[in-house]
Residue, then its C-alpha position, 0 to 999 in steps of 0.5 A: x330838219x323838214x320839221x323844224x324848218x315847217x315850223x319855223x317858217x310857219x311861225x315867222x310867217x304868223x307873227x310878221x303877218x300880225x306886224x305887217x297888217x299894222x303897216x299896211x293899216x298905217x299907210x291906207x287907213x289909220x291916220x284919218x281914223x285915230x288922227x282926224x285933227x291932223x292934216x293929211x300928211x301930218x296924220x300919216x306921220x302919226x300913224x307911221x310914229x305908231x307903226x315905229x313904236x313897235x320897232x322901238x319895242x323889238x331890241x327890248x323883246x329881243x333881250x327879255x326873251x334872248x335871256x329866256x332863250x339863252x337861260x331856258x331854251x330856244x324853244x319856250x321862246x316861240x310859244x311865248x312870243x307867239x301868244x304875245x304878238x298874236x293877243x296884241x294882234x287880235x286887240x288892235x282889230x277891236x279898238x274903237x276909233x278917235x271919233x269914238x273915245x277920243x284921244x284914248x284910241x291912239x293911246x290904245x293903238x301905241x300900247x298894243x303896237x308896243x306889245x306886238x314889238x315885243x313879241x316879234x322882237x322875240x320871236x326871230x331869235x328863237x326861231x332861227x336858233x333852232x333851225x341853226x342849231x339842228x342843221x348841218x354846218x355845210x347847209x346851215x345857211x339854207x336851212x337857217x333861210x327857212x324862218x327868213x321866208x316866212x316874212x315874205x309869207x306873212x307879207x303875202x298873207x296880210x296885204x292879200x286879205x287886204x287886197x281882197x278886202x279893197x277889191x270887194x269893199x267900198x272905201x267907205x265899208x273899208x275904212x268902217x270895219x274892213x280894215x279891222x278883219x286882217x287883225x282879228x284873222x290873227x287870232x286864228x293863225x296864231x292858233x294854228x302856229x301853236x299847233x305846229x310848234x307844239x311837236x318841236x324839240x329843243x336845240x341839240x346845241x342849247x342842251x350841249x352847254x354846261x355854262x348857261x350865262x347868268x345875265x346874258x344881256x349884260x354878258x353880250x353888253x360887256x363883251x360883245x358890244x361892238x358885234x352888236x352894233x356892226x350888226x346893227x348897222x349892217x342890217x339897217x339897209x335892209x329894213x329901210x329898203x323893205x319898208x320903203x317899198x311894203x310901207x312907205x310906196x303905199x302911202x306915197x303911191x296911194x296920197x301922192x301920185x293918186x295910184x289906187x291901192x289895188x294896184x300899188x299892194x299887186x305891185x308891191x306883193x308881185x316883188x315880195x313873192x318873187x324876194x320870197x321864193x329866191x331867198x333859198x337860193x342865196x341862201x344856198x350861195x352863202x353856203x357856197x361862197x360865204x356869208x360876208x361876201x353875199x351881204x357886200x354884194x346886197x349892200x352895193x346893189x342897194x346903194x346903186x339902186x335907190x335913185x332908180x327905184x324913186x324914178x321909177x316909183x314916181x312914174x306911177x305906172x305899174x310895170x316901172x314900180x314893180x321893176x323898182x321894187x323888184x330891184x330894190x327887194x333883190x338887193x335886200x334878199x341877197x343880204x337877209x337871205x344869209x343872216x339868219x346863220x350869219x348872226x347867231x355863228x358872231x356870238x359863242x351858243x351861251x348868249x347866242x339868242x340875245x346877242x343876234x336878237x337884239x343886233x337884229x332887231x336895233x338895226x330895225x330901229x335904224x332902218x326900219x322905225x325911221x323909214x317910212x317917217x323920214x321918207x314921208x316927210x322928205x317926199x313932201x318937200x321934193x317934187x314930182x320924183x322924190x330924190x331925197x328919199x333916194x339920197x337918204x336909203x343911199x345914205x344908209x346903204x353906204x353906211x351898213x356897207x361900212x359895217x359889213x366890211x368890218x364884219x369877219x366871215x364864219x363860214x366853216x372853212x373845210x366843209x367841202x372836205x367833209x370836215x367843219x371847223x367853226x361851230 
């Protein structure tokens, strides 16, 4: 279990490093470099549009790699998805800007961002299933939480590189070539990830399946469509909160509030570090008290905290901003610390990779793709405090709360007696 957990964590960290490196670049530099004919706000919106393309691609990647995972095994998914994401991320670092090749530059960005999304959409399902299906039922959430720590590690790696570059390079140097360095570094990380995953064995639960689904996605749509839609709606708030904090706030703080890039990155990274360290704690609570109660608590907390968060952000002061970000991410981790076990438990093993991954990544389209764009537009027409952004995020939280309320609990009911019942 330790080897499986470590490899799953490392893989998701590397793939989400790739994903977050693009998000940070979109917030800080891609607008003027690839959309120079737009106004500053329109350029940010366009850059966030290319960012959103990755989320649109993720459900397609989930369906494609889910088919592979349900038909051929969870392990091949981890290898192929990592190669696809790594290659496309390195390629972003070599794309010429608009000044060099004109309109072809943003088109290339869109294509590579789409490829990134395909890879990340497949990665999550394979990683969490390998962990959950190796884990003992009474500690399934704990072991499944290790892939969920990976995005925090990936975010810290990506933004740590950007922070280091921001501290050592001038704005002109960063805009000229410094922003490309995090993308080039992805090649080294992807190679290390492939080495770590080369020794993994296949999921024992997959090897027990006798009747593999012929077309898993078709079976999921036919028999589990309600669960897919409910999980997508339920997870939308997690994506909305996370990308409001880690992507939109960077652009808002630097462009509207005049806060330095270094201060904004430090505040966000500190909050993400606390969130990542608490992921196993919420997982243990999920094993003890159930998955659904923690998700409901996290949604409720998010709904209550969004207005205070935007108020604290609008101060432009490091400590209030950190407190606002931390409160939002604590509500996030209360939910997402348990979903890596919760979602697979909602599906039968023969379609589990497809069902869990498609639902998870559809939530990304609803929450992650739209939030930076919607928040930027709403903040542009607001005052000093972007209350419209708070209202938008609160509405998403209430939608997700309703969806979680309609999902069943999946915790094994006799774990305490040493006889788990649910698979």
